[in-house]
C-alpha positions in Angstrom: 76.7 -62.2 -48.2 77.7 -58.6 -48.6 79.7 -57.0 -45.8 80.6 -53.3 -45.2 83.4 -52.3 -42.9 83.5 -48.6 -41.8 86.4 -46.9 -40.0 85.0 -43.6 -38.9 87.3 -40.8 -37.8 86.8 -37.2 -36.9 87.8 -36.1 -40.5 87.4 -39.1 -42.7 85.2 -42.1 -43.5 87.0 -45.2 -44.7 85.0 -48.1 -46.1 85.7 -51.6 -47.3 83.3 -53.7 -49.2 83.6 -57.5 -49.2 81.6 -60.5 -50.5 81.5 -63.9 -48.7 80.5 -66.8 -50.8 80.8 -70.5 -49.9 82.9 -69.6 -46.9 85.4 -67.5 -48.9 85.6 -63.8 -48.4 86.8 -61.5 -51.2 87.5 -57.8 -50.9 85.5 -55.8 -53.5 86.6 -52.2 -53.0 88.1 -49.8 -50.5 87.5 -46.0 -50.4 88.3 -43.0 -48.2 86.4 -39.8 -48.1 86.8 -36.5 -46.2 83.8 -36.0 -44.0 83.3 -34.0 -40.8 79.6 -33.3 -40.7 76.6 -35.7 -40.8 75.7 -34.5 -44.3 79.2 -35.2 -45.6 79.3 -38.6 -44.0 75.9 -39.5 -45.4 77.0 -38.5 -48.9 80.3 -40.4 -48.5 78.5 -43.6 -47.4 75.7 -43.4 -49.9 77.5 -45.4 -52.7 78.4 -48.2 -50.3 74.9 -48.3 -48.9 73.4 -48.4 -52.4 75.3 -51.7 -52.7 72.8 -53.0 -50.0 75.2 -54.7 -47.6 73.8 -57.4 -45.4 75.9 -56.4 -42.3 77.8 -53.2 -41.3 80.7 -53.5 -39.0 82.7 -50.6 -37.4 85.7 -50.3 -35.1 86.9 -48.6 -32.0 90.6 -47.6 -31.9 93.0 -49.6 -29.8 93.8 -46.5 -27.8 90.2 -46.4 -26.5 90.3 -50.0 -25.2 91.4 -51.6 -22.1 92.9 -55.0 -23.1 95.0 -57.8 -21.8 96.0 -61.3 -22.9 94.9 -63.6 -20.1 95.2 -67.4 -19.6 92.2 -69.1 -18.1 92.3 -72.7 -16.7 89.5 -74.2 -18.8 88.4 -74.4 -22.4 84.6 -74.4 -22.3 83.3 -71.4 -24.4 80.5 -70.7 -22.1 82.7 -70.5 -19.0 85.1 -68.3 -20.9 82.4 -65.8 -21.7 81.3 -65.7 -18.1 84.7 -65.3 -16.6 86.9 -63.3 -19.0 85.4 -59.9 -18.1 85.9 -60.5 -14.4 89.5 -61.5 -15.0 90.1 -58.4 -17.2 88.5 -55.9 -14.8 90.6 -57.4 -11.9 93.8 -56.5 -13.8 92.8 -52.9 -14.5 94.0 -50.1 -12.1 90.5 -48.6 -11.7 86.9 -49.7 -12.1 86.0 -48.9 -15.7 82.2 -48.5 -15.0 79.6 -49.5 -17.6 81.5 -51.2 -20.4 81.1 -53.2 -23.6 83.5 -56.2 -23.7 84.6 -59.1 -25.8 87.3 -61.7 -26.1 89.1 -63.6 -28.8 90.6 -67.1 -28.1 94.2 -67.2 -29.2 95.0 -70.8 -28.5 94.6 -73.7 -26.1 97.3 -75.6 -24.2 96.1 -78.7 -22.3 93.1 -77.6 -20.2 93.8 -73.9 -20.4 93.0 -71.2 -23.0 94.8 -68.0 -23.9 92.4 -65.2 -24.9 92.7 -61.5 -25.9 90.1 -59.7 -23.7 89.1 -56.1 -24.3 86.6 -53.6 -23.1 85.5 -50.1 -23.9 83.4 -47.6 -22.0 79.8 -48.0 -23.2 79.3 -44.2 -23.8 82.0 -44.3 -26.4 80.5 -47.3 -28.1 77.1 -45.7 -28.1 78.5 -42.5 -29.5 80.1 -44.3 -32.4 76.9 -46.3 -33.1 74.8 -43.1 -33.0 77.2 -41.3 -35.4 76.9 -44.0 -37.9 73.1 -44.3 -37.5 72.8 -40.6 -38.1 74.7 -41.0 -41.3 72.3 -43.7 -42.4 74.5 -46.7 -41.7 73.5 -48.4 -38.4 76.2 -50.8 -37.3 75.4 -54.4 -36.5 78.7 -54.9 -34.8 81.5 -53.0 -33.1 84.9 -54.6 -33.2 88.4 -53.8 -31.8 90.4 -52.1 -34.5 93.5 -53.8 -36.2 92.8 -57.3 -34.7 91.2 -58.6 -37.9 93.6 -56.7 -40.2 96.3 -59.4 -39.6 94.3 -61.6 -41.9 95.2 -59.3 -44.8 98.8 -60.4 -44.7 100.0 -63.1 -47.1 100.8 -66.4 -45.3 101.1 -66.9 -41.6 104.7 -65.8 -41.0 105.7 -64.0 -37.8 105.8 -60.2 -38.0 104.2 -57.0 -37.0 101.4 -55.0 -38.6 101.9 -51.3 -37.9 99.0 -48.8 -38.2 100.2 -45.3 -38.8 97.0 -43.2 -38.4 97.5 -40.1 -36.2 96.3 -40.6 -32.6 94.7 -43.9 -33.7 98.1 -45.5 -34.4 98.8 -49.0 -33.0 100.8 -52.1 -33.6 99.9 -55.8 -33.6 102.4 -58.7 -33.5 101.8 -62.2 -34.8 103.8 -65.2 -33.8 103.1 -68.8 -34.8 100.3 -67.7 -36.9 98.4 -66.1 -34.0 98.0 -62.7 -32.4 100.7 -62.4 -29.7 100.3 -58.7 -28.7 98.6 -55.5 -29.5 99.6 -52.0 -28.4 98.4 -48.4 -28.9 101.1 -45.8 -29.9 101.1 -42.3 -28.4 103.1 -40.4 -31.0 101.4 -38.9 -34.1 103.4 -39.8 -37.3 101.8 -36.8 -39.1 103.2 -34.4 -36.5 106.5 -36.0 -35.5 107.4 -38.9 -37.7 110.8 -39.4 -36.1 109.4 -39.7 -32.6 106.8 -42.2 -34.0 109.5 -44.4 -35.5 111.5 -44.4 -32.3 108.4 -45.4 -30.3 107.8 -48.2 -32.8 111.4 -49.5 -32.2 111.1 -49.3 -28.4 107.8 -51.1 -28.5 109.1 -53.9 -30.7 112.1 -54.3 -28.5 110.0 -54.6 -25.4 107.7 -57.2 -27.0 110.6 -59.4 -28.1 111.3 -58.1 -31.6 110.0 -59.3 -35.0 111.6 -60.3 -38.3 109.5 -58.1 -40.5 107.2 -55.1 -40.2 104.3 -54.2 -42.5 103.0 -50.7 -42.3 99.5 -49.5 -43.2 97.3 -46.4 -42.6 97.0 -43.0 -44.1 100.3 -41.8 -42.5 102.4 -44.8 -43.6 104.4 -42.6 -46.1 105.6 -40.3 -43.3 106.8 -43.2 -41.2 108.7 -44.7 -44.1 110.2 -41.4 -45.0 111.6 -41.1 -41.4 113.7 -44.2 -41.7 111.3 -47.0 -40.7 112.3 -50.2 -42.4 109.0 -51.8 -43.3 106.9 -53.1 -46.2 103.7 -51.5 -47.4 100.5 -53.5 -46.9 99.5 -52.8 -50.5 102.6 -54.8 -51.7 102.5 -57.8 -49.4 98.8 -58.4 -48.9 97.2 -61.6 -50.1 96.0 -61.5 -53.7 92.3 -61.6 -52.8 92.6 -58.5 -50.6 94.5 -56.3 -53.1 92.4 -53.4 -54.1 93.2 -49.6 -54.4 93.5 -47.8 -51.1 93.9 -51.0 -49.1 96.7 -49.6 -47.0 94.8 -46.5 -45.9 91.6 -48.5 -45.3 93.3 -51.4 -43.6 91.2 -51.2 -40.4 88.0 -51.2 -42.4 89.2 -54.1 -44.5 90.2 -56.0 -41.4 86.6 -55.7 -40.1 85.3 -57.7 -43.1 88.3 -60.1 -43.6 87.1 -62.5 -40.9 86.3 -63.0 -37.2 87.7 -60.4 -35.0 87.3 -59.3 -31.4 83.7 -58.1 -31.1 82.8 -55.6 -28.4 79.2 -54.9 -29.1 76.3 -56.5 -31.1 73.4 -54.3 -32.0 70.0 -55.3 -30.7 67.9 -56.5 -33.6 64.5 -54.9 -33.6 61.5 -56.1 -35.5 62.1 -53.5 -38.2 60.8 -54.4 -41.6 58.3 -57.2 -41.6 59.0 -58.0 -45.3 61.9 -60.4 -44.6 60.0 -62.1 -41.8 56.9 -62.4 -44.1 59.0 -64.0 -46.8 60.6 -66.4 -44.4 57.2 -67.3 -43.0 55.8 -67.9 -46.5 58.8 -70.1 -47.3 58.3 -72.2 -44.2 54.6 -72.6 -44.9 55.3 -73.6 -48.5 57.9 -76.1 -47.4 55.4 -77.5 -44.8 52.7 -77.9 -47.4 55.1 -79.5 -49.8 56.2 -81.9 -47.1 52.6 -82.8 -46.1 51.7 -83.3 -49.8 54.7 -85.6 -50.4 53.8 -87.7 -47.3 50.2 -87.9 -48.4 51.2 -89.0 -51.9 53.5 -91.7 -50.5 50.7 -93.0 -48.2 48.2 -93.0 -51.0 50.6 -95.0 -53.2 51.1 -97.6 -50.4 47.4 -97.8 -49.7 46.7 -98.4 -53.4 49.4 -101.1 -53.6 48.0 -102.9 -50.5 44.4 -102.7 -51.8 45.6 -104.2 -55.1 47.4 -107.0 -53.3 44.3 -107.8 -51.2 42.1 -107.8 -54.3 44.5 -110.1 -56.2 44.6 -112.5 -53.2 40.8 -112.5 -52.9 40.4 -113.2 -56.7 42.8 -116.2 -56.5 41.1 -117.6 -53.4 37.4 -117.1 -54.3 35.6 -119.4 -56.8 36.3 -118.5 -60.4 34.0 -115.8 -61.8 33.3 -114.3 -58.4 33.1 -110.5 -58.6 35.3 -109.0 -55.9 33.6 -106.0 -54.3 34.6 -106.2 -50.6 37.5 -108.6 -50.5 37.8 -109.0 -46.7 34.1 -109.6 -46.2 33.8 -112.0 -49.1 36.8 -114.0 -47.9 35.4 -114.3 -44.4 32.0 -115.4 -45.7 33.5 -118.0 -47.9 35.7 -119.4 -45.2 32.8 -119.6 -42.8 30.7 -121.4 -45.3 33.4 -123.9 -45.9 33.8 -124.5 -42.2 30.1 -125.2 -41.8 29.8 -127.6 -44.8 29.3 -131.3 -43.9 32.2 -133.7 -44.2 32.5 -135.7 -47.4 33.7 -139.3 -47.8 37.2 -137.9 -48.5 37.0 -135.9 -45.2 36.0 -139.0 -43.3 38.9 -141.0 -44.8 41.3 -138.2 -43.9 39.9 -138.3 -40.3 40.5 -142.1 -40.0 44.1 -141.6 -41.2 44.5 -138.8 -38.6 43.2 -141.0 -35.8 45.5 -143.8 -36.8 48.4 -141.5 -36.8 47.6 -139.8 -33.5 47.0 -142.9 -31.3 50.4 -143.7 -29.6 52.0 -146.9 -30.9 52.6 -148.3 -27.4 48.9 -148.2 -26.5 46.6 -151.1 -27.4 43.3 -149.8 -28.6 40.4 -151.5 -30.2 37.7 -149.4 -31.9 34.2 -150.8 -31.7 32.3 -147.8 -33.0 33.2 -144.5 -34.9 30.2 -142.1 -35.5 30.3 -138.7 -37.2 27.1 -136.7 -36.7 27.6 -133.3 -38.3 30.6 -131.8 -36.5 30.5 -134.2 -33.6 32.7 -137.2 -33.5 31.9 -140.1 -31.1 34.4 -142.9 -30.6 33.7 -146.1 -28.5 36.4 -148.7 -28.0 38.4 -150.8 -25.6 42.0 -150.6 -24.2 44.0 -152.5 -21.6 44.0 -150.0 -18.7 42.5 -146.7 -17.6 45.8 -144.8 -18.1 45.7 -145.6 -21.8 42.4 -143.7 -22.1 44.1 -140.5 -20.9 47.0 -141.1 -23.4 44.5 -141.5 -26.3 42.6 -138.3 -25.2 45.7 -136.2 -25.0 47.0 -137.5 -28.4 43.7 -136.7 -30.2 43.6 -133.2 -28.6 46.8 -132.4 -30.6 45.1 -132.8 -33.9 44.2 -129.6 -35.9 40.9 -131.2 -37.0 39.7 -132.0 -33.5 38.9 -129.8 -30.5 37.1 -130.1 -27.2 38.3 -133.7 -26.9 36.8 -135.3 -23.7 36.5 -138.9 -22.3 32.7 -139.2 -21.5 32.7 -142.7 -20.0 35.2 -145.3 -18.9 34.7 -148.6 -17.1 36.0 -152.1 -16.7 34.8 -154.4 -19.5 31.9 -156.8 -18.6 34.0 -159.8 -19.6 36.8 -158.7 -17.3 39.2 -158.1 -20.2 40.4 -154.5 -20.4 38.6 -151.2 -20.1 35.8 -149.8 -22.2 35.7 -146.1 -23.0 33.8 -143.4 -24.9 35.4 -140.2 -26.3 33.6 -137.2 -27.7 35.1 -134.4 -29.8 34.2 -131.6 -32.2 35.4 -132.3 -35.7 36.3 -129.7 -38.3 37.2 -131.1 -41.7 40.5 -129.8 -42.9 40.2 -127.5 -46.0 41.8 -129.1 -49.0 41.7 -132.6 -47.7 42.0 -135.3 -50.4 38.9 -136.9 -51.7 
């Protein structure tokens, strides 16, 4: 992803180009150009725009912002966004009117969150966006100046980053690796460098002091010449940020170095339909590929199941049978086997089944066993009526018999025992021994 940061002043255009790949941002180039008119700004920005950046970010000076570091008693990001502006406006001496606002979480402690909250009057934000749009570089985002520039420093040591840039001068302090304070400075180092240095010292003393100062901006040389003890950003910046003119373009470089405090997001209009058309075509292609892949998998499964059914039918049907409709042929063969008359082997199997099913504690004498098609008729004698019910229940558990009923039961004529008749439907078991 290609990013373009623009720091627009009344007399200059400062740009920083960066590339973000696999989550790592690298600064490609920085440049500054004298430009006071729309034509000069357009000419100054044309090389960077020819690079075709994916996003353009610009900044408002700290002096044009109302900002505070506030602590809110919760950590939920949605509640922070809903509450932070109300908290900030309540601490300002007057109603700022229509504003653009944003916040940057600085850290969480227990259930509370420290955030840097800032706002700017909307006419100033709109004027900056209009100026860039007129120069052919519409901004996608407007950030607070200098906040992101702290990422340019090597390591996370405590210190101060001083921007020496005329009326746009400011200072940001970092402690424990996080932004601790940010202040606009009123003295212009290009007009009275000594007064500027004194203001820097007073500000640092009021904010608790720091161990080291890093100075950047186009007026850094004047501040150093007036006795300011500080390092230049070009000398101490991390290796991936070191490019020519980094110090003078520090604000623009900070805009592309990483997340900052965003005050305004541009409304994305429909614009060119080319990208939307490409995305729609890609989605359609992926959907077709997904449907085709699913269809191919289902077809493979269907073919495998059909082959398994055909193999089973071939093994079950008589040898030499041509398999055309496996299911129908198997059902027809099974029905034919079920209707065939019982063989001598089937009858012998039935006798063994009856002997096995009759309870051993019941005395039964068989006088007649008749098989007529699928009807089994049994006539016999037992010692009491309860034994008839036991025999009927036992035969009903057989897989070869169904609809087992006792048709007739009575006391024997000779007075010894009970005579009975049982009727059942017989179905020879397939595969019974012959």
